[in-house]
N, C-alpha and C positions, 0 to 999 in steps of 0.2 A: 403062365408063369402066376404061380400062389405069391402074394403078397400081403402083408399084415398091415395095418392101419396104429396111426398112432393113437393114444388113448381116446380123442374126444370123440374118433369118428370109428362106431362101431364095424360097419361092413359097408362093402363094394355098392353095395344100394344104395349109399349115401350120395355117391356120386358116378357120374359117366359120360363121356365125349368121345366122339365118333366122328367120323366122313360117315356121308349119307352113301351107300350105295347107290352109281351113275344110273343104271339102269333096272328098274323090275315090273312088274304085276303083281297083284295081289296074291295070286296062285303059287306065283314062285319063290315068296317068302313065306307062304304059309301064312298070308295074315288074315287075321279074321277081327270082327268089334272085339273091342278088351278095352275094360274100363282101367285109367291110368292110377295108382297109388304114389304118381311122384308128380313134380312137373316137370314138363318136357318143354324144349325152345327149338324150333328147326329154323335154322340160316340156312334160306337157297338163294347161294350166288348168283348162281345163272341154271339154264335146263326147265322144264315144263312138269308137271306133274297130277296131283288129286289124290286129295284124302279128304277125311270126313271127321266132323266133332261134333260128338252129341245129333248126328244124324243131320248135318249142314257138310255139306260138299263145299268144298274149295279147291278152286282151280291156285298150283302152285306156280308163282310168278319171281322173277330175279327180284335180289337185293329187299328180299322180304322176310321179315321172322313170324314164325307160325308158333302160338301159344298152344298147347296142350296142358290145360290145368289139372290138380289132383281131383278125382272123381269124375272127370268127363271118359266122355265113350270116343274110342279114338278108331280109327280104320286107315290105314295107308293103303290107298288102290294101286296107284301108276307113278313111275318117274322114268321120263327119259332123258337122258343126259343130266343129272341132275351134279351140279357142284356144290356142295353145301354141308353143314355141319350140326349134329344132333347132341343136345344138353338136355342129359336127366339127371334130376336130386331131388333128397329129399327135404324137408325140411331142419332137418338136422343140421343142413349143411349153414344153414345162417343163424346169425348170434342168437345166444341164449337169450329169453326173454325179457331176463334180470339183467339185462348188461345195460351201458349207460344209454343207450338207443334203444329203449322199450320198445321192442314191439316194427320198430320203424321198417326193415327189411321184409315183416310177414304183413305189414298193411302194405305195403308197394305189391307182394304177388296177389291180394288180396284186389286191388283196382284192376290186376291184369287181368283177373278170371273173370271179367267181362269182354276181353277183348282177345279174337282168334286169329288175328294176324294185322303187322305193322310195317308197311314199308316205308322202307328206309330214306332220308334225303341222302342227295349225295354228297353234302358234307358231313356225314355221319360213317360211311360206308370204312374209311379207313380205320377210324377208331374200331367199330365192330370188328372189322376182319383183324386189327392185332389183338385184342382180346381174344379172341375166338382161337388163332392161332397159336398165342401162349401159351392159353389153357390148354389146347391139344399138346401140346410139345412137353409142357410140364408134364402131363397125364402118364402119356405115351414114353415119355426118356429117362424116367425116373431108374435108375440102376439098383437101387437097393431093393430090399426087400418089402420094406417100409414105406408107403405111399404115404405121402404127405400132405394131405389138401389144402393149407393154410395158403399158400398164394394164391391155388385155383379158387378158394376163396374169395381173396380179395381182387383177382380179376371178374368176377361174377357177381359183385355187386354192382360197380360203375353199370355194366351192360342191364341190370334189371332197373336202375335210376333214369338211364336212356330210353331204355323202353318205356316207365311211366310219364316221362316229359311228352311223349309222343302221346299217352293215352289223354295226357291234360289238354292237350291242345287238340283232341278231338271233342272233348267232353265240352270245351269253351265252344269251339265250332257249334256243336250241337245245342247246347243251352243260348246261344245268341242267335240261332236259325229258327229255334222252339219259341223265342221270345215273340 
């Protein structure tokens, strides 16, 4: 389906959400190391697999969000019985820097750049899954040819904030251990 976008959203590269294929290896999906020009979050609900970010290999595990920041080199190696969601977005989906909360979400994304995996707490799983399910539904079920990302944007923001709370907790623990 060819879609056009509301005026402030210039093209489909601004946002993408889809389910992750359940089983594959790098050869079957023709995967090679590639540099990302967007931010990508992978939520793995269940299953196992492997991927690399900047040459560091990560074992994919359940209830974990993996972060690939803009500019990082990524390589998906393997997935077995994966159930999960992949989100890709450009900075243009974030509020303009001239907005009232100037740079707030850009700063949060900057903080995420130093982390590549966040194991979610049990009490946060339902919220994360609700946000992702609603984003996916909104993205795939729009019956018009004009794709309006407004609601998707506002569902993405609490996810980014929650992820940053995990990072702040990690940093507090690391600072304490270092002291």
